[in-house]
N, C-alpha and C positions, 0 to 999 in steps of 0.2 A: 776819416780816419783809414779809412779802406785806400786813400790814396798815398799816405805815409808809407811808401814802399820799404823804408830802413827799418820801421817799429813792427812791419807785417814781416818782414825777412827773418830779425834776429828771433822771433816768437816762433816762428816755422823752422827755424835751423834748432831751436830749444827742443821742441816737440818733437821734431823727428829723432833726436839723439837720444831723448830720454823716453820715449812711449815704446813699449814691446809689446808682440804678439800677444794677445789675450790679457791686456791689461782692460780695466775698466776706468774712465776717465771722467773727472767733472769739469764742465768748461762753465764759471759762474760768470755771470755777465756777458751773456755770448754776444750780444748785438744783431750783428749781421749772421752770425754762424760760421764764420770764417774760420776759426782757430778749431772749433769743434768738427770741422769737415776736413781741415788738416790731420788733425787727431786720429777720426774715423779712418781713414787710409789706412792705418796701421792698428787701432785697438779693436778689441773685441766688442765694446759698448762702450757710447758715450751717451754720458747725461748733459745736458744743456739749458739752462736756465737763464731766463731772461723777464726783466721786473717791467719794462714798459710795453705795454699793450699792441703798441704800431709797429717798435722794434720788433716786438716777437714775430708780429705778422709777416716782416721782411725775413725774417729766420726761417720761419717755417715755408716758405716761396722758395726760397734759396735752397735749401735741404731738400726739398721736392723737386725743384727742377734739375739738382745734382745727384739725384736719386740713391740719396742714401738711405737703407734702410737697419742701419745700426745707431742712429742719433734717437736719443729720447727727447724731445724738447717740450722745456716746461715754462709755462708762465707764472711766475710766481717771485716772493723773495726768498733769496738763498739763503736768509737768516732762519727762515722757518721751515723749508723744505728739509726733507732727508731721503735720499735716493734708495731703492729698495735694496740696493747691497751696496756694501764700504768700498770705496774707489782706492786704486793705486797709484793714481796723479788726480791731482786739482791744476787745472790752469785757471788763472786769475788775472784778467789786466783790467781792474779798478784803479790804476796809478793815476797819481799827481805828484807835484814837486813838494816831497816832505811827507806825502801821505794826508795832506790835510785836507783838499777839497772831495777825494774821492773815497767810499766805504769798505776799501780793502782791508783795513784791520779789524773794523767792527764786524764783516761780513766773515772774514778767515777766523777771527776769535768764536764766533757762531757756529763754523765749520768744526773744528778741533773739540770744541766744547761737546759736540753732538756725536763724537767719534766717527764721523764720515770717513776721513783719510785712515786707509790702512796701518798699524804700526810700521814703521820704514816706509811708507809712502813718500811721493816725491809731491813738491809745490813749486811750479812754474808760474812766476821767479820764484828764487830762493830766500833772495832778501834783497834790501836796499840797502846804501851808503848815502849818508846825508853830509852834506859841507856846507860851510856860510865864509864867506867872503864881505871885507867892507868897500864898497865901490860909492863912486858920485853917482846919484840918483838923478835921472833924467827927469822926474814926475813927483809931485808930493802925496802921492797915494800908491797903494802897492799895486805894482804890475808885473807881467811875465815880460822877461828881456829875452824873446827869441833870437835877437839876432844876435844878444850879446856884446851890445855896444856901451855899456856902462863901464865906465875906464875904473879897474882896479884900484884899490888904495891899502889894501891887504893881501899876503897870501890866504889861500883857500885853504881852511881847516875842518877835518873829518870833526863832527860832533855826535853822532850814532850811527848805531847797525840796526836794523830791524830786520829779523830773522822770522819768516813766515811758516816755521814750523811751530812756532812756540806761539800762546796766547802773550798779546803784548798790552801794555798799558794805553788808554786813548788819549788820556790828558797827559801831556809830558811837559818837562820844562829843563832848560839847560843853561849852566853859566859859561859864556864864553869870552876871552881876551884876544884881542887883535893887536898887533902893533903896526901902527900906520905908518905909511912910508912915503908920504907926500906933506910938505910944508905948506899945501896950498888949502887947505880944509878949512881954515879959518873962514866962516861966512858962508862956505858953500853948502849943498844940498847934498848931503851923503846917507846913504842906506844898507842895508845888511841883503847881500844875493845870497840866496838857498840853491844849489844844485843837490839832484839825487841822480845816483849811478845802479841799475838794477842789474843785479847779479842773475840771470835765467839758468845757467846750469854752473856747475863748479868752474868750468873754463871757457864761460861767457859773461862778459859783463857789456852793457849797455849806456853811453851816455845820452844825452839829451836828444831828441827829435821833435820835429814840429809838434806832434802832438804825443810827446813822451815826455813828461817830466820838463818843461822849459823851464830856464834859470826864473826864479822868481825872487823880485826886487823889494824890500820892505823900509821903506823911507824912514829915517829916525829923526824925531823933533828934539831940538836943542840938546843935541849929543855932548857929554863931557868928555872929554881928551885931556889926558893927563901924562905928560912923559911920552907922549906919542903913544897912549895904550890907550885902547878904548876896552872897557868891559860893560856887559850887557848880561841880561837874564832874558832869553827867549824862551815864551811859553805859547802853548797852542793844541788843538784838539784833532786828533788824527780820526777822519772821516768825518770833523763839521765843517767849517767854511774859513775863508779868510777873515771873518770879523771876529774869529775866535783867536787868533795870534795879537798877543801881546809882547811889549820889549819895552824893558824896565833896564 
């Protein structure tokens, strides 16, 4: 993930534009500690939490090598931990396509319920936009389409906006309708491709990168297309796993 320079670049840009001197920041799921260290060059204090004990040790070593004294590193579960003071900014990169397999929503919900973020405080990223599109499926199981090589069969339509400043439902369901643009779908293997666009700040939106929300294709079993129209009900659990995805 450290080698995904585009991903790191947009988060660095957002942190440097949003964090102010004397701010207290909470970096949730700090990993290597890189985002905490970017923020600590500006903020008065950074709380950085990591659940995995091995990754925590790497973060601790990185912070010590770089001689940051204003980062408090915590090994623990962000759903349970409460910093000693309210924070001005929450940075959380627990993102995945449609927020399905990473715990961004359950953890952010817990932070908001505990009142850790000050009223009017900032969250980086602010929100995500989810879209869906019918494509020819290259496989008969769910897969990430990193190279975006699955040929589209419909327009890309938006179906949800998830705002991280408010508590969100984890179990979600959407009724979607697509107009199929090809006559070649009979007998072909088709699927739904999900895309997620990340709004880091008010004027900064990122598409997918190798380690940030690569497109996700869900094959369809015996889809019924009438008058070039495909209607589906898409359900999944944010913070769950790919097995939680259901299409009817």
